[in-house]
C-alpha positions in Angstrom: -15.0 -30.0 -13.2 -16.5 -32.5 -10.8 -15.2 -31.5 -7.7 -15.7 -28.0 -8.3 -19.2 -28.7 -9.2 -19.6 -30.0 -5.9 -17.7 -28.0 -3.9 -19.7 -25.0 -5.1 -23.7 -26.7 -4.3 -21.6 -27.6 -1.0 -20.7 -23.7 -0.3 -24.2 -22.5 -1.0 -25.8 -25.3 1.1 -23.7 -23.9 3.8 -24.6 -20.4 3.6 -28.2 -21.6 2.9 -27.8 -23.5 6.8 -26.0 -20.5 8.4 -28.6 -18.3 7.1 -31.2 -20.4 8.8 -29.7 -19.8 12.6 -27.3 -16.7 12.3 -28.3 -13.5 12.7 -25.8 -11.9 10.4 -24.2 -13.3 7.3 -21.2 -11.9 5.1 -21.0 -13.3 1.8 -17.6 -11.9 -0.1 -19.2 -12.4 -3.8 -15.8 -13.2 -5.4 -16.6 -15.6 -7.9 -19.0 -15.8 -10.8 -18.5 -13.1 -12.0 -19.1 -11.6 -16.2 -16.9 -9.1 -17.4 -16.3 -7.1 -20.7 -14.9 -3.8 -21.5 -17.2 -1.3 -23.7 -20.5 0.2 -23.6 -23.4 -1.6 -23.6 -27.0 0.2 -23.4 -28.9 -2.3 -22.3 -26.6 -4.6 -20.0 -27.9 -3.6 -16.8 -30.7 -6.0 -17.9 -31.7 -9.3 -16.2 -32.0 -10.9 -20.2 -28.9 -9.2 -21.4 -26.8 -12.3 -23.0 -23.7 -12.2 -21.1 -22.1 -15.9 -22.3 -19.5 -14.8 -24.2 -18.6 -12.3 -21.6 -15.0 -13.2 -20.1 -15.2 -14.9 -16.3 -13.0 -13.5 -13.8 -13.2 -13.2 -10.3 -13.0 -10.3 -8.3 -11.0 -8.8 -7.3 -10.3 -7.7 -10.4 -8.4 -5.1 -13.0 -9.3 -4.9 -16.2 -6.2 -3.2 -17.7 -3.3 -5.4 -16.2 -3.2 -8.2 -19.0 -2.1 -4.4 -21.1 -0.3 -4.0 -23.5 1.8 -1.1 -23.1 1.0 1.6 -25.5 2.7 4.7 -25.7 -0.5 6.3 -26.7 -3.1 5.2 -23.7 -3.8 8.3 -21.9 -1.0 10.6 -23.5 -1.3 14.2 -21.6 0.3 17.2 -23.2 0.4 19.3 -20.2 2.7 20.9 -17.7 3.1 18.7 -14.4 3.1 22.2 -11.7 4.4 19.7 -9.2 7.8 19.3 -11.1 7.7 22.8 -11.3 7.3 22.7 -15.1 6.2 25.5 -16.8 5.8 24.7 -20.3 3.6 21.3 -21.6 5.3 18.5 -22.9 4.1 15.2 -24.0 3.9 12.7 -21.3 3.7 9.6 -22.6 4.2 6.9 -19.4 2.0 9.5 -16.8 -0.5 6.5 -15.8 1.2 3.5 -16.5 0.4 3.1 -20.4 -2.0 0.9 -19.7 -5.4 0.4 -21.4 -7.5 1.7 -18.0 -9.8 4.4 -19.7 -13.1 3.5 -21.1 -16.3 2.2 -19.5 -16.0 -1.9 -18.4 -19.3 -3.8 -16.9 -19.3 -6.9 -14.7 -22.3 -9.0 -14.2 -23.5 -11.7 -11.6 -26.5 -13.9 -10.9 -27.8 -13.7 -6.9 -29.2 -17.0 -6.2 -30.4 -15.9 -2.3 -32.0 -18.1 0.0 -35.9 -16.6 1.1 -35.1 -13.8 2.8 -37.7 -12.6 5.7 -39.1 -10.0 5.9 -37.8 -8.7 9.3 -34.0 -8.8 7.4 -32.2 -6.5 5.5 -29.8 -7.2 2.6 -27.0 -4.7 2.2 -24.2 -4.4 -1.0 -21.1 -2.6 0.1 -18.4 -2.0 -2.4 -14.8 -1.2 -1.1 -13.6 0.0 -3.7 -14.3 0.5 -7.9 -12.3 2.4 -10.5 -14.2 4.7 -11.7 -17.8 6.2 -11.4 -19.8 2.9 -10.2 -23.5 2.8 -11.3 -25.2 -0.2 -9.3 -28.0 -2.0 -11.1 -30.1 -4.8 -9.5 -32.8 -6.7 -11.8 -32.3 -3.9 -14.3 -33.0 -0.9 -11.9 -30.4 1.7 -10.5 -29.7 0.9 -6.9 -27.0 2.8 -6.0 -23.9 5.3 -7.8 -20.5 6.8 -6.2 -18.6 8.3 -7.7 -14.7 8.3 -6.4 -12.9 5.5 -7.3 -11.0 4.9 -3.9 -14.1 4.7 -1.0 -16.0 2.8 -0.2 -19.9 2.5 0.2 -23.0 0.6 0.8 -26.3 0.0 -0.5 -29.9 -1.3 1.3 -31.1 -3.6 -1.7 -33.5 -5.4 0.0 -36.0 -3.9 -1.7 -34.9 -4.5 -5.0 -34.5 -7.6 -4.8 -36.9 -11.0 -6.2 -38.0 -14.1 -4.4 -35.2 -15.8 -7.1 -32.7 -15.6 -10.6 -31.5 -11.7 -9.3 -28.7 -10.1 -11.2 -26.4 -7.7 -10.6 -24.8 -5.4 -12.5 -22.0 -2.8 -12.2 -20.9 0.0 -15.0 -17.8 1.9 -14.1 -16.5 4.6 -16.8 -12.3 5.4 -16.2 -11.9 8.9 -17.9 -8.8 9.7 -19.7 -6.8 11.9 -17.8 -8.4 11.5 -14.7 -5.6 10.9 -12.8 -1.7 11.3 -12.0 -0.5 7.5 -12.0 -2.0 4.4 -12.6 -5.3 3.9 -11.1 -6.0 0.3 -12.0 -9.5 -0.4 -13.7 -12.7 -2.6 -12.6 -13.7 -4.2 -9.1 -10.7 -4.1 -7.6 -11.7 -4.5 -4.2 -14.0 -6.8 -2.5 -17.6 -6.6 -3.2 -19.9 -8.2 0.3 -23.4 -9.2 0.8 -24.8 -8.8 4.1 -27.8 -10.1 5.5 -29.0 -9.1 8.6 -32.3 -8.1 10.8 -34.0 -5.2 10.3 -33.3 -4.9 14.4 -29.6 -5.2 14.4 -26.4 -2.9 14.8 -26.3 -0.2 12.0 -23.5 -0.6 9.3 -20.6 0.6 10.2 -22.4 2.0 13.4 -19.9 0.8 16.3 -17.4 3.2 17.7 -14.3 2.0 20.1 -12.3 4.6 21.5 -9.8 4.8 24.8 -10.2 7.6 26.1 -8.2 6.4 29.7 -4.8 3.9 29.4 -3.1 3.2 32.4 -0.6 1.0 33.8 -3.7 -0.6 36.0 -6.5 -0.1 33.7 -8.0 1.2 30.6 -11.4 2.4 30.1 -12.6 1.4 26.0 -15.7 3.8 25.1 -18.0 2.1 23.0 -20.9 3.6 21.0 -23.1 1.5 19.3 -25.8 2.8 16.6 -29.1 0.6 16.3 -31.4 0.0 13.8 -34.7 -0.4 16.3 -36.0 0.8 19.6 -36.3 -1.6 22.6 -33.5 -3.3 22.0 -31.1 -4.9 24.6 -27.3 -4.2 23.9 -24.2 -6.4 25.7 -20.6 -5.8 24.3 -18.4 -8.1 25.4 -14.5 -7.8 25.2 -12.2 -11.2 24.4 -8.2 -10.6 24.9 -6.4 -12.9 22.0 -6.9 -15.7 23.4 -10.5 -15.9 23.2 -11.1 -14.8 27.0 -13.8 -13.0 28.2 -12.4 -9.9 30.2 -14.8 -7.1 30.5 -18.3 -7.1 29.9 -21.3 -4.4 30.2 -24.9 -3.8 29.3 -26.2 -0.9 27.8 -28.4 1.0 30.6 -29.5 3.2 28.0 -30.2 4.6 24.6 -29.8 8.5 23.3 -32.1 8.1 20.5 -31.0 4.9 19.2 -27.4 5.0 20.0 -26.3 3.9 23.5 -22.7 5.0 24.7 -20.6 2.7 27.6 -17.4 1.9 29.2 -15.7 -1.1 30.0 -13.1 -2.2 32.2 -9.7 -3.5 30.5 -7.3 -4.1 33.8 -3.5 -4.4 33.3 -4.3 -3.9 29.6 -1.7 -4.6 26.8 -0.7 -1.5 24.8 -0.9 -1.4 20.6 2.5 -0.4 19.3 4.3 -1.2 16.5 6.6 -3.0 18.5 4.2 -5.0 20.3 0.7 -5.1 17.8 -1.9 -6.4 21.0 -5.3 -6.7 19.7 -8.2 -7.2 21.5 -11.5 -8.0 19.7 -15.1 -6.9 21.1 -18.3 -8.6 20.6 -21.7 -6.6 20.1 -25.2 -8.6 20.7 -28.2 -7.1 20.5 -31.7 -9.0 21.6 -35.2 -8.1 21.1 -36.2 -9.8 23.9 -34.5 -12.5 24.8 -33.9 -13.0 21.3 -30.3 -12.9 19.6 -30.9 -10.7 16.8 -27.7 -9.2 16.1 -23.9 -10.3 16.6 -20.5 -7.8 15.3 -17.0 -8.3 16.2 -14.5 -5.6 16.1 -11.0 -5.4 16.7 -9.4 -3.5 18.5 -6.2 -2.3 20.2 -5.7 -0.6 23.5 -3.5 2.5 23.0 -2.8 6.5 23.1 -1.5 9.4 20.9 -0.6 12.5 21.6 1.1 15.6 19.2 2.4 18.1 21.8 4.3 21.2 21.0 8.5 20.7 22.3 8.2 16.8 22.8 6.6 16.2 19.2 4.3 12.8 18.5 4.2 10.2 21.7 2.6 6.5 21.3 1.3 5.3 24.6 3.5 7.7 26.4 6.6 7.7 24.6 8.2 9.9 22.0 9.6 8.6 18.9 9.4 9.5 15.1 7.5 8.4 12.3 10.5 5.8 10.2 7.5 5.7 7.6 7.1 5.3 3.3 4.0 6.4 1.4 2.3 3.7 -0.5 0.1 3.8 -4.1 -2.2 1.0 -4.2 -1.3 -0.6 -7.1 0.4 -4.2 -6.3 2.9 -4.0 -9.3 2.2 -7.1 -11.7 -1.5 -7.4 -10.4 -2.1 -3.9 -10.7 -4.8 -2.5 -8.4 -6.4 -5.8 -7.9 -6.4 -6.4 -3.8 -4.4 -9.2 -2.2 -3.8 -9.9 1.1 -0.4 -12.1 -0.1 0.8 -9.1 -1.7 0.2 -6.5 0.9 1.4 -9.5 3.5 4.7 -9.6 1.6 5.3 -5.3 1.0 4.7 -4.8 4.9 7.1 -8.0 5.8 9.9 -6.3 3.8 9.4 -2.7 5.3 9.3 -4.5 8.9 12.8 -5.7 8.0 13.9 -2.4 6.6 13.0 -1.0 10.4 9.9 1.4 8.7 6.9 1.5 11.9 4.4 3.4 9.2 2.7 3.8 6.0 0.9 6.9 4.3 -1.8 5.9 1.5 -1.1 7.9 -1.0 -3.1 9.6 -2.6 -6.2 7.3 -1.6 -8.0 5.5 0.8 -6.4 2.5 1.5 -8.0 -0.8 1.4 -9.4 -2.8 4.4 -7.2 -5.6 4.1 -4.0 -2.7 3.9 -5.7 -2.0 7.4 -6.3 -5.1 8.5 -2.7 -5.9 8.0 -1.5 -3.0 9.7 -2.9 -3.4 13.0 -2.0 -7.2 13.1 1.7 -6.7 12.2 2.3 -2.7 14.2 2.4 0.0 11.3 1.1 3.3 12.3 -1.2 4.8 9.6 -1.2 8.0 7.8 -4.8 7.1 6.0 -5.1 9.9 3.5 -8.5 11.3 1.2 -7.7 13.3 -1.6 -5.1 14.3 -4.4 -7.4 17.2 -5.7 -9.7 19.3 -3.7 -12.5 21.7 -5.9 -8.8 22.9 -8.3 -7.9 20.4 -11.1 -4.6 18.5 -11.4 -5.5 16.8 -14.5 -8.7 17.8 -16.5 -11.0 15.0 -15.0 -10.0 14.0 -11.4 -11.5 14.4 -8.5 -11.9 18.4 -8.8 -15.0 17.5 -10.9 -17.3 16.1 -7.5 -15.4 17.9 -5.0 -18.0 20.1 -3.9 -21.0 17.7 -3.6 -18.5 14.5 -2.6 -15.7 15.4 -0.2 -18.1 15.1 2.7 -19.7 12.0 2.0 -16.7 10.9 1.0 -14.8 11.4 3.9 -17.2 10.7 6.2 -17.1 7.0 4.8 -13.6 6.6 5.0 -13.6 7.3 9.1 -16.8 5.3 9.9 -15.5 2.1 7.8 -12.0 2.9 9.7 -12.0 4.7 12.7 -11.3 1.4 14.7 -8.3 0.4 13.1 -5.4 0.8 15.7 -2.9 1.5 13.5 -4.5 4.6 12.6 -2.6 7.7 14.2 -3.9 10.5 11.4 -5.5 11.3 8.6 -5.0 13.6 5.7 -7.3 15.5 3.8 -5.6 15.9 0.8 -2.0 16.2 -0.6 -0.1 19.1 -2.8 -4.3 20.7 -3.7 -3.9 23.4 -6.1 -5.8 25.1 -3.4 -2.9 26.2 -1.2 -3.1 29.3 -2.5 -5.9 32.2 -1.3 -8.7 32.3 1.2 -11.0 30.0 -0.4 -8.3 27.0 0.0 -7.9 28.1 3.9 -11.7 28.0 4.1 -11.7 24.7 2.5 -9.1 22.8 4.7 -10.6 24.2 7.5 -14.0 22.8 6.0 -13.2 19.1 5.7 -10.6 19.1 8.6 -13.7 19.8 10.8 -15.7 17.1 9.3 -12.8 14.7 10.1 -12.8 16.5 13.7 -17.2 15.8 14.1 -16.7 12.3 12.5 -13.7 11.5 14.8 -12.3 13.8 17.9 -9.1 11.3 18.8 -7.0 11.4 16.3 -5.6 15.2 14.1 -5.4 16.2 10.7 -2.7 16.7 7.9 -2.1 17.9 4.9 0.5 17.4 2.1 1.8 21.0 1.3 4.4 21.3 -1.5 3.7 25.0 -1.6 4.8 26.0 1.8 5.4 30.0 1.6 1.7 29.9 0.4 0.6 28.3 3.3 2.3 30.4 6.1 1.7 33.3 4.3 -2.3 32.6 4.2 -2.4 30.7 7.5 -3.3 27.5 5.6 -0.8 25.8 7.9 -1.6 27.0 10.7 -4.8 26.0 10.7 -4.1 22.5 10.6 -3.8 19.9 13.6 -0.5 18.6 11.9 1.7 20.8 9.4 2.5 18.3 6.7 5.5 19.6 4.6 5.9 17.5 1.5 9.9 18.1 0.8 11.0 21.2 1.2 13.9 20.8 3.8 15.1 23.9 3.3 12.1 25.9 4.4 11.9 23.4 8.0 13.5 26.0 9.8 11.1 28.7 8.6 8.3 27.0 8.4 8.7 25.3 11.8 8.9 29.6 13.1 5.5 30.7 11.3 3.7 27.5 12.5 1.9 27.8 15.9 1.7 23.5 15.9 5.5 23.7 17.7 6.3 21.1 15.0 6.7 20.1 11.6 6.2 16.6 9.7 8.1 15.1 6.8 4.8 14.2 5.1 6.9 12.9 2.2 10.1 13.5 1.5 13.3 12.6 -0.8 12.7 11.3 -3.8 15.3 10.3 -4.7 15.1 7.8 -7.6 17.0 4.6 -8.7 17.1 1.8 -11.3 17.6 -2.0 -9.3 21.5 -3.0 -9.9 22.1 -0.5 -12.6 24.8 2.4 -11.5 26.3 5.0 -13.5 29.5 6.7 -13.7 31.4 9.5 -12.6 29.2 8.8 -9.1 28.3 12.5 -8.5 25.2 14.2 -6.8 22.9 14.9 -9.7 19.2 16.8 -10.0 16.9 15.6 -12.5 19.8 13.4 -13.9 18.5 11.6 -17.2 20.6 8.6 -19.5 20.6 6.8 -22.9 18.6 3.6 -21.1 16.0 5.5 -19.3 17.5 4.3 -16.2 18.4 5.8 -12.7 22.1 5.4 -10.7 21.7 2.8 -7.6 24.3 4.7 -6.3 21.0 7.0 -5.0 23.0 10.2 -5.5 20.3 10.9 -8.5 17.0 12.9 -7.5 13.8 14.9 -8.1 14.0 19.3 -8.7 12.0 19.9 -6.0 13.4 17.4 -3.5 16.4 16.1 -2.3 18.7 13.0 -1.2 17.6 10.3 2.1 20.8 11.8 3.9 19.4 15.5 4.2 15.7 14.3 6.1 18.3 12.1 7.8 20.2 15.3 9.3 16.8 17.1 10.3 15.1 13.8 11.9 18.5 13.3 14.0 19.1 17.3 14.7 15.8 19.1 15.3 13.4 17.3 17.9 10.8 19.7 16.4 10.6 17.2 13.2 8.5 14.1 14.2 8.9 12.0 11.4 9.4 11.7 7.8 7.2 9.3 4.8 9.8 8.8 2.4 8.4 8.5 -1.3 7.9 5.5 -1.7 8.4 2.4 -0.3 8.2 0.3 -3.5 7.9 1.7 -7.2 4.3 1.5 -8.6 2.7 2.3 -11.8 3.0 5.5 -13.7 4.8 8.6 -13.0 8.4 7.5 -14.4 9.9 10.7 -13.2 12.7 11.7 -14.4 11.6 10.2 -18.0 8.0 11.1 -17.8 8.2 12.1 -21.8 10.2 9.1 -22.6 9.3 6.4 -24.2 9.3 3.5 -22.9 8.8 4.5 -19.2 5.5 3.6 -17.3 6.6 2.8 -13.8 8.4 4.5 -11.2 11.7 4.9 -10.0 11.0 6.2 -6.8 11.0 3.3 -4.6 13.0 1.4 -2.3 11.9 -1.5 -3.7 11.2 -2.4 -7.1 8.0 -2.9 -8.8 8.8 -6.9 -7.7 9.3 -6.1 -4.7 13.1 -6.8 -4.8 15.2 -4.1 -2.6 17.4 -1.4 -4.0 21.2 -0.7 -2.2 18.2 2.4 -0.7 16.3 -0.4 1.3 19.6 -0.8 3.1 20.6 2.9 3.8 17.1 3.4 5.6 17.7 0.1 7.4 21.1 0.8 8.5 19.1 3.7 10.6 15.3 2.1 11.2 16.2 -1.4 12.2 17.5 -1.2 15.4 17.1 -4.4 16.5 19.2 -6.4 13.9 22.7 -4.8 12.4 23.2 -4.3 8.4 25.9 -4.1 6.3 25.5 -3.9 2.5 28.3 -3.6 0.1 27.5 -1.9 -3.2 28.1 -1.8 -6.8 28.2 -5.3 -8.3 31.5 -6.0 -9.2 30.9 -7.4 -13.2 32.7 -4.1 -14.7 34.3 -5.8 -18.1 36.1 -3.0 -19.7 36.4 -0.8 -16.9 39.7 -2.2 -15.6 41.8 0.5 -14.3 38.8 3.2 -13.9 37.4 5.1 -11.4 34.4 3.0 -9.7 33.5 4.3 -6.3 32.6 2.2 -3.5 29.7 2.5 -0.9 29.0 0.6 2.6 25.4 1.0 4.0 25.9 0.3 7.7 24.5 0.4 11.3 28.4 0.5 12.3 30.2 3.2 12.4 33.3 2.5 10.8 34.7 -0.2 8.3 37.7 -1.8 6.4 38.0 -2.2 2.4 39.6 -5.3 0.9 39.9 -5.3 -2.8 42.2 -9.1 -3.8 42.9 -8.7 0.1 44.5 -5.6 -0.1 43.0 -2.9 2.2 42.1 0.5 0.4 41.6 1.5 3.7 39.2 2.7 6.9 36.2 5.0 6.4 34.7 6.2 9.2 31.1 8.1 9.6 31.8 12.0 10.1 29.1 15.4 10.0 31.2 16.4 7.0 28.0 16.2 5.0 25.2 14.9 5.2 26.3 11.4 3.2 29.6 11.1 5.2 27.6 11.3 8.2 25.5 8.1 7.2 27.3 6.2 4.3 31.0 4.8 4.1 32.6 5.8 0.9 35.7 5.1 -0.8 35.4 7.5 -3.8 38.5 6.6 -5.7 38.3 2.8 -5.9 40.1 1.8 -9.1 37.9 -1.0 -10.7 39.6 -5.1 -11.2 38.2 -7.7 -10.9 38.1 -10.7 -8.4 37.0 -10.1 -4.5 35.8 -7.1 -2.6 35.0 -7.5 1.1 34.2 -4.6 4.0 34.5 -5.6 7.2 32.5 -3.7 9.9 33.9 -2.7 13.0 32.1 -1.8 16.5 32.4 1.1 18.8 35.3 -0.5 20.9 36.6 -0.9 16.9 36.8 -4.9 17.1 36.0 -6.0 13.7 32.4 -7.7 13.8 31.1 -8.2 10.7 31.7 -8.5 6.9 30.6 -9.2 3.0 32.1 -9.5 0.4 30.9 -9.1 -3.7 32.3 -11.6 -6.2 33.3 -11.1 -10.0 31.1 -13.8 -11.0 32.3 -15.7 -14.3 29.6 -16.7 -17.5 25.5 -17.1 -16.4 25.1 -21.1 -15.6 22.1 -21.7 -13.6 19.1 -20.5 -12.1 18.0 -20.1 -8.4 14.7 -20.2 -7.2 13.9 -19.0 -3.2 9.7 -18.8 -2.5 9.2 -16.0 0.2 6.3 -19.3 1.3 6.5 -22.7 0.8 2.9 -23.2 2.0 -0.3 -21.0 1.1 -4.0 -21.6 1.2 -5.9 -23.7 -1.4 -8.4 -20.8 -1.4 -7.4 -19.8 -5.5 -6.1 -16.6 -4.5 -3.0 -17.0 -2.1 0.3 -16.1 -3.7 3.4 -17.1 -2.9 6.1 -15.3 -4.6 9.2 -16.3 -5.9 12.6 -14.7 -6.7 14.6 -16.3 -9.6 18.5 -15.5 -10.2 20.7 -16.7 -12.0 24.9 -17.2 -10.9 27.9 -18.6 -12.9 29.6 -22.5 -11.7 30.8 -21.4 -8.4 27.1 -20.4 -7.0 28.3 -16.7 -7.3 24.8 -14.1 -8.5 25.6 -13.2 -12.4 24.5 -9.1 -11.2 24.4 -8.4 -15.3 22.1 -11.3 -16.2 19.4 -10.2 -18.8 18.0 -14.1 -20.5 14.9 -14.3 -21.0 13.1 -16.8 -19.3 9.8 -19.0 -19.4 7.7 -20.7 -16.5 5.6 -23.1 -16.6 3.3 -24.2 -13.7 2.2 -27.6 -12.5 -0.3 -29.4 -9.8 -2.3 -27.4 -7.4 -1.5 -24.2 -8.8 -1.2 -21.8 -11.6 0.9 -19.3 -12.7 -0.3 -16.0 -11.8 2.3 -13.1 -12.9 6.1 -12.1 -13.4 8.1 -8.8 -12.5 11.8 -8.0 -13.5 11.5 -4.4 -12.0 12.1 -2.6 -15.1 10.7 0.1 -15.4 11.1 0.1 -19.4 9.9 -3.4 -19.6 7.1 -3.5 -21.8 6.9 -7.1 -21.6 3.3 -8.7 -20.2 2.8 -9.5 -16.8 0.5 -11.9 -17.4 2.5 -14.0 -19.7 4.9 -16.7 -18.4 8.1 -15.4 -20.2 10.4 -12.7 -19.2 14.0 -11.5 -19.9 15.6 -11.0 -16.5 16.2 -7.1 -14.9 19.8 -7.2 -13.2 19.6 -10.8 -12.8 16.7 -11.0 -10.8 13.0 -11.1 -11.2 9.7 -12.8 -9.2 7.0 -15.2 -10.6 4.2 -15.0 -9.0 2.3 -18.2 -8.3 -1.2 -18.8 -7.1 -3.1 -21.5 -5.9 -5.6 -23.7 -6.8 -9.1 -24.7 -4.7 -7.8 -28.2 -3.5 -4.7 -28.9 -1.3 -1.6 -30.5 -2.9 1.7 -29.6 -4.8 2.6 -26.9 -6.9 6.0 -27.3 -8.6 7.4 -24.3 -10.6 9.9 -24.8 -13.8 12.3 -21.9 -15.0 13.8 -22.4 -18.1 16.5 -20.3 -20.1 18.6 -20.8 -23.1 22.0 -22.0 -22.2 21.3 -22.1 -18.4 20.7 -25.3 -16.2 16.7 -25.4 -15.2 15.3 -25.0 -11.7 12.5 -26.2 -9.7 10.8 -25.8 -7.0 8.0 -26.8 -4.9 5.5 -25.5 -2.9 2.4 -26.8 -0.9 -0.9 -25.8 -0.7 -3.4 -26.5 2.4 -7.1 -26.3 3.2 
């Protein structure tokens, strides 16, 4: 405790000293928050006693602690997007977690003396939802949309000391179609700057001319104050200055400058090169403000007959849709968790992300800039017509414009963003009013950003062809409806179609059902879906159907698969079955563990590393002699299958069906325990790779594997430890379901655990959980002091295991 107090004092002294010499300071208000859920009428008051409230760290999701309860947000409704016409009881639609209700956050702000020439801004990156911000008992700002970013000038409301910041949030029932999270789930910033300075989000960087020899970097800067001098400098990734320009003239308080970068290095998913713009504002010779902006140099183009081009090269989007929750962390933003997601997707060959159906976090966009993912930034799931009783339609007419403006202003300099989306499957697709709304929203995007096109995820394709809705969009985005692609492409004038949402194939990791047949809306007594990847929803299709369109139709410019990872809520096809509280759509499960389908996509998308994956597992006691089909997902065109050394024949990909074109399948295999092996052949028919699965014996011991064995000692970095069970010979036990216990010692703590089972009602935050299909993932969080962390995992009848993780400053 003494060390923590000393560290806090030193941090505050550092901030005070920095303020005395710097022009702009940005402080993350992560620590020292008090939280309580409930309706406290006087909680905004300075004199309110919050000593018994919970102390929390921001970002924070108050609902992820649980418990899961089928009565939470139970909705009796017909989901029109699913083709339902009769209302039924939905018990896990929003995750069955206690997000509904009011919550208060309070924090003391003891700031250094604010000079008369300084301005203090409070910026919230996301607060779920309807945030009302109070300072010293006075309402200083409010917003409605829980996914949006906004800032407030709190300068005049500040006292000389002992300021109390209080934020009230209100989550209504029936306000979402998925788990929205609850609380201050993204970062809160305090920005102290001179009043003569650069306007918040006031810098716009574009690259209107890009050639091999040079690029023109255009910088528009909005200033607060007049008679100021503005200098813009460009630095490369080695911090070498490569361009500089002083603004020659201003139009009002805005400058427009062009800087030349010689021999530019272009941003792309394969080479995500970033430059840094440093903008300095002087009043005479006194530096008043300095802002750093990372940007990339790249060109994008959408053209009839050619499709999408990045830096002059035609390519197709290999994208996934992502909801904002991070599984066992809930909605609370965490950089380590986001980076892990993107790392998993990168190995799959994914090159694009669609934020569905919400505005993305700044941290997610920064990581996409760094790691190389193109981004489709989405805004709304509702317009003026409702999907849920208390959804965004309540605010659309009053708030849509300002919400879009903030989305664009806050994020326009991210090179990863290549498209905006103004909506997803909105009921407004029907009729003239919907066309007007689509046009109005698109024009707002164009007014704020002329460099990127706008799309909408359309599911009512026939209606949008008839009304003109689809024709007016920059990019016609089709959610599913592959059978209408040809007709839509003929009807729409753009000359291309984007698969803005595709597949909706469902599966449970490591679970296989028999017989293996293509099935729509298939349900089982255990509320799981088969990982043979042959089951899908009434409105959707299998991955292979989309692959055909990508490969055979040059005017199909790519896809965004629903979804990259499982997410909390929307447990289709079990959304009226309990217990089911998270989705089955993910290519990876809720814990981030890849399902079999991951390798199907990897076999097409990862063009730099080969893929060879064999399924199902080979532990089928009681199925001896029964037909147990074997699938192989591979980047190779042919392979031979062996069972206990006997060849079961060679399969080669062909076009007799979409599945035969992209999968190798042995449909008549009779199960025998032992060794299942596949040998893949190259184009010349030579064996080049093999994989095998062995029937495992009795579970014997626990294995641990960390995604990172060294993390930052910052109190929020995470290591994700995969826990699995093997037999005495080291063979994975794919059906193990023992309950395990977790203990963390040293310079860290147990954060959460997840097994990827959509029906599990065990708490993410208690250090015990059952294995699901032989695996689970434990999250270990660092303390603020460097040292060693030790995770111990035990289970009845199993040899225990430990793993060490280092934390560094």
